[in-house]
KOLMI-207342 format. One record per residue: residue number from 1; residue in three letters; chain; x negated, y negated, z of N, C-alpha, C in turn. Coordinates in steps of 0.1 Angstrom, whole numbers. Example, Ala and Ser with C-alpha at 12.3 -4.5 7.8 and 13.67 -1.06 7.14 Angstrom:
2
1  ALA  A  -132  57  78  -123  45  78  -132  33  78
2  SER  A  -128  22  71  -137  11  71  -129  0  79
END
This chain:
191
1  MET  A  -1095  -469  898  -1091  -466  885  -1094  -452  879
2  ASP  A  -1081  -447  875  -1080  -432  873  -1084  -434  856
3  ARG  A  -1085  -419  850  -1091  -415  840  -1083  -420  829
4  GLU  A  -1069  -420  832  -1064  -429  821  -1062  -441  818
5  GLU  A  -1065  -448  828  -1067  -463  831  -1080  -466  823
6  LEU  A  -1092  -454  825  -1108  -459  822  -1104  -456  805
7  ASN  A  -1098  -449  801  -1096  -442  787  -1088  -454  779
8  ARG  A  -1085  -465  783  -1079  -475  775  -1090  -486  772
9  TYR  A  -1099  -487  780  -1112  -494  775  -1118  -485  761
10  LEU  A  -1119  -474  759  -1127  -468  751  -1121  -474  740
11  PRO  A  -1129  -479  732  -1129  -488  716  -1122  -475  705
12  PRO  A  -1108  -479  698  -1102  -473  692  -1113  -463  682
13  GLU  A  -1123  -466  676  -1133  -462  665  -1137  -450  670
14  TYR  A  -1140  -448  687  -1150  -437  690  -1138  -428  696
15  ARG  A  -1143  -413  693  -1134  -402  701  -1133  -401  715
16  ASP  A  -1145  -401  721  -1150  -402  736  -1158  -410  740
17  PHE  A  -1164  -412  754  -1170  -421  761  -1186  -417  752
18  ASN  A  -1186  -401  752  -1201  -396  747  -1202  -402  731
19  ASP  A  -1194  -401  725  -1194  -408  712  -1196  -425  711
20  TRP  A  -1190  -430  724  -1189  -446  724  -1206  -448  726
21  CYS  A  -1209  -437  738  -1224  -441  742  -1236  -439  730
22  ALA  A  -1232  -432  722  -1243  -425  710  -1244  -435  701
23  HIS  A  -1234  -448  703  -1236  -457  690  -1240  -468  696
24  ILE  A  -1245  -471  710  -1250  -483  716  -1263  -479  717
25  PRO  A  -1269  -494  707  -1282  -491  705  -1295  -491  720
26  LYS  A  -1291  -499  731  -1298  -495  743  -1302  -480  748
27  TYR  A  -1292  -474  746  -1287  -459  749  -1295  -452  740
28  ASN  A  -1300  -453  730  -1301  -447  720  -1318  -452  714
29  SER  A  -1324  -459  725  -1339  -463  719  -1349  -454  725
30  GLY  A  -1358  -453  718  -1370  -447  722  -1372  -446  736
31  LEU  A  -1371  -457  745  -1375  -460  757  -1364  -453  764
32  THR  A  -1353  -451  762  -1343  -444  770  -1346  -428  766
33  VAL  A  -1347  -427  755  -1353  -413  752  -1365  -408  761
34  LYS  A  -1375  -418  762  -1384  -414  773  -1381  -417  788
35  ILE  A  -1375  -423  791  -1373  -426  807  -1363  -415  810
36  ASP  A  -1354  -410  800  -1348  -398  804  -1353  -387  805
37  ALA  A  -1365  -387  800  -1373  -372  801  -1383  -372  812
38  PHE  A  -1384  -383  822  -1396  -384  831  -1392  -372  842
39  ASN  A  -1383  -365  845  -1378  -354  852  -1386  -354  864
40  LEU  A  -1382  -364  870  -1392  -367  882  -1388  -358  894
41  PRO  A  -1375  -349  895  -1376  -340  904  -1383  -329  904
42  GLU  A  -1385  -325  893  -1394  -315  890  -1408  -318  889
43  HIS  A  -1414  -333  887  -1425  -335  886  -1427  -347  896
44  PRO  A  -1426  -349  905  -1427  -357  913  -1441  -367  914
45  GLU  A  -1450  -358  912  -1464  -362  909  -1467  -375  898
46  SER  A  -1460  -371  889  -1461  -381  876  -1454  -397  877
47  TRP  A  -1447  -398  891  -1441  -412  894  -1452  -424  894
48  SER  A  -1453  -434  887  -1460  -443  888  -1454  -455  885
49  ARG  A  -1461  -466  884  -1457  -481  885  -1453  -483  873
50  GLU  A  -1458  -476  865  -1456  -479  846  -1444  -475  843
51  LYS  A  -1442  -463  851  -1426  -456  851  -1416  -465  855
52  LEU  A  -1417  -470  866  -1409  -482  876  -1407  -492  866
53  TYR  A  -1419  -499  859  -1416  -511  852  -1406  -506  838
54  GLU  A  -1412  -495  834  -1403  -489  824  -1388  -490  826
55  ILE  A  -1382  -487  839  -1370  -488  841  -1368  -500  843
56  VAL  A  -1373  -507  848  -1368  -519  849  -1364  -528  839
57  LEU  A  -1376  -528  830  -1374  -534  818  -1360  -526  811
58  TRP  A  -1361  -515  808  -1348  -511  801  -1332  -517  810
59  GLU  A  -1335  -517  823  -1321  -521  830  -1320  -533  826
60  LEU  A  -1326  -543  825  -1328  -559  817  -1326  -558  807
61  ASN  A  -1325  -549  797  -1329  -548  784  -1336  -560  778
62  ARG  A  -1350  -558  784  -1361  -569  780  -1370  -558  776
63  TYR  A  -1371  -546  772  -1383  -540  767  -1388  -544  754
64  PRO  A  -1397  -548  753  -1404  -553  738  -1406  -543  731
65  GLN  A  -1401  -541  720  -1402  -534  709  -1415  -538  697
66  ILE  A  -1426  -531  704  -1440  -535  698  -1444  -522  695
67  ASP  A  -1449  -524  681  -1455  -512  673  -1468  -509  677
68  ASP  A  -1477  -498  674  -1489  -494  675  -1497  -506  667
69  ALA  A  -1494  -506  657  -1504  -517  646  -1503  -530  658
70  LEU  A  -1492  -536  660  -1491  -547  664  -1502  -550  678
71  PHE  A  -1500  -536  687  -1502  -535  699  -1518  -536  697
72  ALA  A  -1524  -529  687  -1540  -530  685  -1545  -542  681
73  GLU  A  -1535  -550  675  -1541  -564  671  -1539  -574  683
74  LEU  A  -1529  -571  689  -1531  -580  702  -1540  -579  711
75  GLY  A  -1547  -561  710  -1562  -563  720  -1570  -568  712
76  ARG  A  -1571  -574  701  -1582  -583  695  -1582  -597  697
77  ILE  A  -1567  -601  701  -1568  -616  706  -1579  -615  715
78  ALA  A  -1580  -609  726  -1589  -611  735  -1602  -614  734
79  GLY  A  -1608  -613  723  -1619  -618  715  -1621  -629  711
80  LEU  A  -1610  -639  708  -1611  -650  701  -1618  -661  710
81  LYS  A  -1624  -671  702  -1627  -686  713  -1616  -693  710
82  ARG  A  -1618  -704  718  -1610  -716  719  -1606  -723  702
83  ALA  A  -1617  -723  696  -1617  -727  683  -1611  -720  675
84  ASP  A  -1608  -706  675  -1604  -700  669  -1585  -698  669
85  ALA  A  -1583  -703  678  -1570  -702  684  -1558  -699  673
86  ARG  A  -1559  -705  664  -1548  -707  656  -1551  -695  644
87  LYS  A  -1562  -690  646  -1561  -673  640  -1551  -664  646
88  ALA  A  -1545  -667  658  -1536  -660  663  -1523  -659  656
89  ALA  A  -1523  -672  649  -1506  -676  645  -1498  -661  636
90  PRO  A  -1509  -655  631  -1498  -643  623  -1497  -632  634
91  THR  A  -1505  -632  646  -1497  -624  656  -1489  -630  661
92  LEU  A  -1488  -640  666  -1475  -647  671  -1464  -648  667
93  LYS  A  -1464  -651  652  -1452  -647  641  -1447  -630  642
94  LYS  A  -1454  -621  645  -1451  -608  644  -1446  -605  659
95  LEU  A  -1450  -612  670  -1446  -608  680  -1431  -616  682
96  LEU  A  -1429  -630  673  -1416  -634  680  -1405  -628  668
97  GLN  A  -1410  -621  662  -1401  -610  656  -1397  -597  662
98  CYS  A  -1401  -591  669  -1400  -582  681  -1385  -582  687
99  ARG  A  -1379  -572  691  -1370  -569  695  -1373  -575  711
100  ASN  A  -1366  -586  721  -1367  -588  731  -1382  -594  733
101  VAL  A  -1385  -602  721  -1396  -609  726  -1394  -624  719
102  GLY  A  -1392  -632  731  -1391  -650  724  -1402  -655  728
103  LEU  A  -1404  -668  727  -1414  -676  724  -1420  -676  741
104  THR  A  -1413  -677  751  -1419  -678  764  -1428  -662  765
105  MET  A  -1421  -652  763  -1425  -637  763  -1439  -637  754
106  ALA  A  -1439  -645  744  -1451  -639  731  -1461  -648  738
107  THR  A  -1461  -660  742  -1470  -671  745  -1475  -661  759
108  ALA  A  -1468  -658  767  -1472  -650  779  -1477  -636  777
109  ILE  A  -1478  -629  769  -1482  -620  764  -1501  -627  756
110  LEU  A  -1499  -635  750  -1512  -640  749  -1521  -647  758
111  ARG  A  -1511  -653  769  -1521  -658  774  -1526  -648  784
112  PHE  A  -1519  -638  790  -1524  -628  798  -1535  -617  793
113  ILE  A  -1535  -617  775  -1547  -612  771  -1560  -620  769
114  ASN  A  -1559  -633  767  -1568  -643  765  -1564  -658  774
115  PRO  A  -1570  -660  789  -1563  -670  791  -1575  -681  793
116  ALA  A  -1582  -680  786  -1591  -691  781  -1588  -696  766
117  VAL  A  -1580  -692  763  -1577  -697  751  -1561  -699  746
118  PHE  A  -1552  -692  753  -1538  -694  755  -1532  -695  769
119  GLN  A  -1520  -704  766  -1514  -704  781  -1497  -702  772
120  THR  A  -1490  -698  787  -1476  -700  785  -1468  -712  779
121  MET  A  -1458  -711  769  -1451  -722  765  -1438  -716  768
122  ASN  A  -1435  -723  779  -1418  -722  781  -1412  -736  784
123  ARG  A  -1397  -739  787  -1393  -749  787  -1395  -763  795
124  ARG  A  -1401  -758  806  -1408  -767  815  -1419  -769  810
125  ASN  A  -1429  -761  808  -1441  -765  803  -1443  -773  789
126  PHE  A  -1435  -773  782  -1432  -777  773  -1428  -792  773
127  HIS  A  -1421  -796  785  -1414  -807  786  -1426  -817  792
128  VAL  A  -1435  -810  798  -1444  -819  807  -1454  -825  797
129  VAL  A  -1458  -815  790  -1470  -814  776  -1462  -822  764
130  LEU  A  -1453  -820  758  -1448  -824  746  -1435  -828  748
131  GLY  A  -1428  -831  755  -1414  -831  756  -1411  -846  753
132  SER  A  -1420  -853  754  -1412  -870  751  -1414  -871  736
133  GLU  A  -1425  -861  727  -1428  -865  712  -1418  -854  703
134  GLU  A  -1412  -843  710  -1402  -834  700  -1396  -822  710
135  GLU  A  -1386  -819  707  -1375  -810  712  -1384  -796  712
136  TYR  A  -1378  -790  723  -1383  -775  725  -1379  -768  713
137  PRO  A  -1385  -759  706  -1379  -751  694  -1371  -739  695
138  ASP  A  -1359  -743  697  -1350  -731  701  -1348  -721  685
139  PRO  A  -1348  -713  688  -1349  -702  676  -1334  -702  672
140  PRO  A  -1336  -701  657  -1321  -701  649  -1312  -687  651
141  THR  A  -1302  -685  646  -1295  -673  647  -1308  -662  639
142  LYS  A  -1310  -664  626  -1320  -656  621  -1331  -662  620
143  LEU  A  -1342  -660  622  -1357  -662  625  -1360  -662  610
144  THR  A  -1365  -674  603  -1368  -677  588  -1386  -678  591
145  PRO  A  -1393  -678  578  -1407  -682  578  -1409  -696  583
146  ALA  A  -1399  -704  581  -1400  -718  578  -1404  -721  596
147  PHE  A  -1393  -714  604  -1389  -716  619  -1404  -709  623
148  LEU  A  -1407  -697  616  -1422  -693  630  -1432  -700  622
149  ASP  A  -1431  -707  612  -1446  -713  608  -1445  -729  619
150  ARG  A  -1430  -735  620  -1428  -746  629  -1435  -739  642
151  VAL  A  -1427  -731  648  -1430  -728  660  -1446  -724  666
152  CYS  A  -1454  -717  655  -1467  -717  656  -1475  -730  655
153  ASP  A  -1472  -741  648  -1474  -756  649  -1473  -761  661
154  CYS  A  -1460  -759  666  -1459  -762  680  -1466  -761  689
155  TYR  A  -1468  -747  689  -1475  -739  700  -1489  -745  701
156  PHE  A  -1496  -744  691  -1510  -748  689  -1512  -766  691
157  ARG  A  -1502  -770  691  -1503  -786  692  -1501  -786  707
158  TYR  A  -1492  -776  713  -1492  -781  728  -1506  -775  736
159  LEU  A  -1514  -764  731  -1526  -758  733  -1536  -772  734
160  GLU  A  -1536  -777  723  -1545  -789  720  -1541  -800  731
161  ALA  A  -1527  -804  732  -1527  -814  743  -1528  -812  757
162  LEU  A  -1525  -798  760  -1529  -789  774  -1543  -790  778
163  ARG  A  -1553  -789  766  -1565  -791  767  -1568  -806  772
164  GLU  A  -1563  -812  765  -1565  -826  769  -1564  -831  784
165  LEU  A  -1552  -827  794  -1545  -828  804  -1557  -822  813
166  THR  A  -1560  -808  810  -1565  -805  821  -1583  -806  821
167  GLY  A  -1588  -805  833  -1599  -815  837  -1603  -810  850
168  ASP  A  -1609  -822  855  -1615  -819  870  -1603  -815  878
169  GLY  A  -1605  -802  885  -1593  -800  895  -1583  -793  892
170  PHE  A  -1584  -790  877  -1569  -789  871  -1574  -776  860
171  ALA  A  -1579  -764  863  -1581  -754  853  -1573  -751  840
172  PHE  A  -1578  -752  828  -1569  -748  820  -1559  -730  818
173  GLU  A  -1571  -723  824  -1566  -711  832  -1553  -707  837
174  VAL  A  -1550  -721  845  -1538  -718  854  -1527  -730  852
175  ALA  A  -1535  -735  838  -1522  -750  834  -1507  -744  836
176  ASP  A  -1503  -735  832  -1489  -729  825  -1486  -729  840
177  ARG  A  -1490  -726  846  -1483  -725  864  -1480  -737  870
178  MET  A  -1494  -742  868  -1490  -756  876  -1477  -764  867
179  LEU  A  -1479  -768  855  -1469  -775  847  -1459  -769  852
180  TYR  A  -1454  -758  854  -1440  -752  854  -1436  -760  868
181  GLN  A  -1445  -758  878  -1444  -765  893  -1443  -780  891
182  VAL  A  -1448  -787  883  -1449  -801  883  -1432  -807  877
183  ASP  A  -1432  -796  866  -1416  -801  859  -1405  -799  867
184  LYS  A  -1405  -787  880  -1397  -782  888  -1397  -796  900
185  ALA  A  -1409  -800  904  -1409  -811  913  -1402  -823  910
186  SER  A  -1402  -825  894  -1395  -837  891  -1383  -837  893
187  GLY  A  -1375  -827  896  -1359  -825  894  -1353  -824  884
188  ARG  A  -1359  -822  873  -1353  -821  859  -1347  -808  858
189  LYS  A  -1335  -811  851  -1326  -799  852  -1326  -794  835
190  LEU  A  -1331  -780  835  -1332  -769  824  -1315  -776  816
191  SER  A  -1314  -778  803  -1301  -780  797  -1298  -765  790
END
C-alpha cells in the first residue's frame, strides 16, 4: 500500500493521521501518556512487570479506569467477613460502572482481594450454580440503577448458593476455578 492509497482510509473530518489519532480515546488515555513516557532506552533499570502488564492491558484495550477513591474502597473490602459480603454492593456497583470492567472482571477483583468472602462469577460458574434458576445478567447498552441492583442481588445469591455447594474436599476459596472446569467438562457451549 502506498501513501496515496493509505490516505483514502482517512475519515473526511480529519486533516491527517495525527489529527485522527488525537481523537481516538484509547490513544489519548492517561495510560497511553504513562506508557509513552516510560523511556526505557534511557532508563532500562525502570523496566518492571508492572510496566509490562500495563502495556499488555493497553494493547488489549482492557485497562480498567479505576479512580483513587474507588481503589482505596477496594482495599477496605479485604477486611469484610462472610456475613458482611453484601456491604460490598456499593463498591461492586461502582466497579461495574468503570470503563473496561465487566461483571467477571469486577467479581475477580473482589475475589482476589478477599477470597474467603468473594468468588468470581462468570458465565460458566453462574451456569453451574444458578443456571437452572435464571439467566446470566448481560448488561444493557446503558447501565441503569435497576440493572446494577439486579446484578448485585444475583451475585450475592450466587455467593450464598456457592457456600452451600462447597464443603469437604471443595474449598470455597477455589470454588470459582473448579466450577469453571466442571462446566467446561460438561461439554456445554457458551452462547
